[in-house]
N, C-alpha and C positions, 0 to 999 in steps of 0.2 A: 099187481105187477110193480116191480121196483123201478124207480126213475133211473134213466141212463146217466152214468157219470159224465159230466161235461168235459170235453177235451180242450176247452179254452185255457191256456196256461195262465192268462191274467186272472181269470176267475179263481183258479186254484191258489194263486199267490194271495189274492184278496182274502180268501177264506182262511188261509194259513195265518196271515197278519191279524185278521180279526180274532181268531182263536188265541193267538199269542198275546194280543193286547188284553183280552178278557182274563186270561190266566194271570198276567202280571198285575192287573188292577185288583183281582181278588186277593192276591198275595200281599200287595203293597199297601192297600188302603188301611187295613188294621194297624200296620206298622207306622204309617205316616200320621195316623190319628192319635197315637200314643203320646203321652207327655214326656216319656223318656227320649223319644226321637227328637222332640222339639228342643229339649235341653241340650242334647248332643249336637244338634245342628247349630244352635246358638253358640255353644262353646267353640265349635269348629270355625264359625264365621268370626268370632271375636279373636281367636288365635291367629287367623289369617290377617286380620287388620293389624294386630300387634306386630306380626312378622314383617308386614309391608312397611310400617312406620320405622321399625328397627333397621330394615334394609336402606331406607331413605337416609336415616341418620348416619349409618356407616358409610354410605356412598358420599355423603356431604363431607364427612371427616376425612375420607380418603382423598377427595379432591382438594381439600384445604391443605393436607399434608404434601400433596404434589404441587401445590401453588397453582392449581388450575381452577378457573371459575366454574361454579356449579350452575345448574339451570336457573335457579332463582337469581343468581348474580347477573346472568345474561339477560333475563327478563327485566330486571331493574335497570340495567344499562340501556336496554332498548327503550324503556319508558322515558328515561332522562333524555336520550337522543331525540325522541319524538317531541318532547316538550321544547327542546332547543330549536328544532326545525319549525315548530309552530310559532315560536317567538320571532324567529328570523323572517318568516313569511309576513307576520304582522308588521315588523319594522320595515320591510321592503314595501308593503302596500302604503304605509304612512309616508315614506320617502317619495313614492310615486305620486301621491296626492299633493305633496308640497312642491315637488319639482315640475310637475306637468304644466301648470300655468306659465311658469317662467320659461320652460322649454318651448312652448307654443309661441310666446312673444319673441323669443330670440331667433326663431326661424325666419329667413328672408322670404319674401313673397315669391311665388313660382315665376320663373322666367318665361317671357312670351316669345317663343322662338318660331311660331308658326308664321309663314309668309303668305301674302295674298297670292292667288293664282296668277300666272303670267298672262298678259293680254294676248288676245287672239289677233294675229296679224294677217292670216290667210283668209281670204273670202271664199266661201264655198261656191262652186260653179264657175269660177274663172279658170280658163285653161292655163296650164303651166307652159312656160316657154320650152320650145323643142331644144333638145340637146344637139349641139353641133360637134362634129368630129374635127379634130385637127388633122391636116394632111400629113402623111408620113414623110419623113425626111429621107432622100435617096442615099 
């Protein structure tokens, strides 16, 4: 008795992909192992590197003709700017070390503005005098 075909669509896709991969591997392995393919792939990669270098040179010449800075010019400028910032930070820290002791000595001492508490004049437990009303004028 023959096995029933599976109705699972994912199993069908897996089987199809597996058969496709097997067929491609059987066809491509002899081609990829040949020395002719290795030479051709090497030539293609070398040609691509040459084209990339040529495009970079042409782009740089184009930017120079337009008097626009290239990427390398911008990177060099950023490096110089970073070096200047580092030097300025060093100079600022040196100045802070020189001026800090003099600044501390020049500061006046803090003012003493706190007052002692007011003396307590009312004694607890003594009755307060009663308030008297003034008679109304007719």
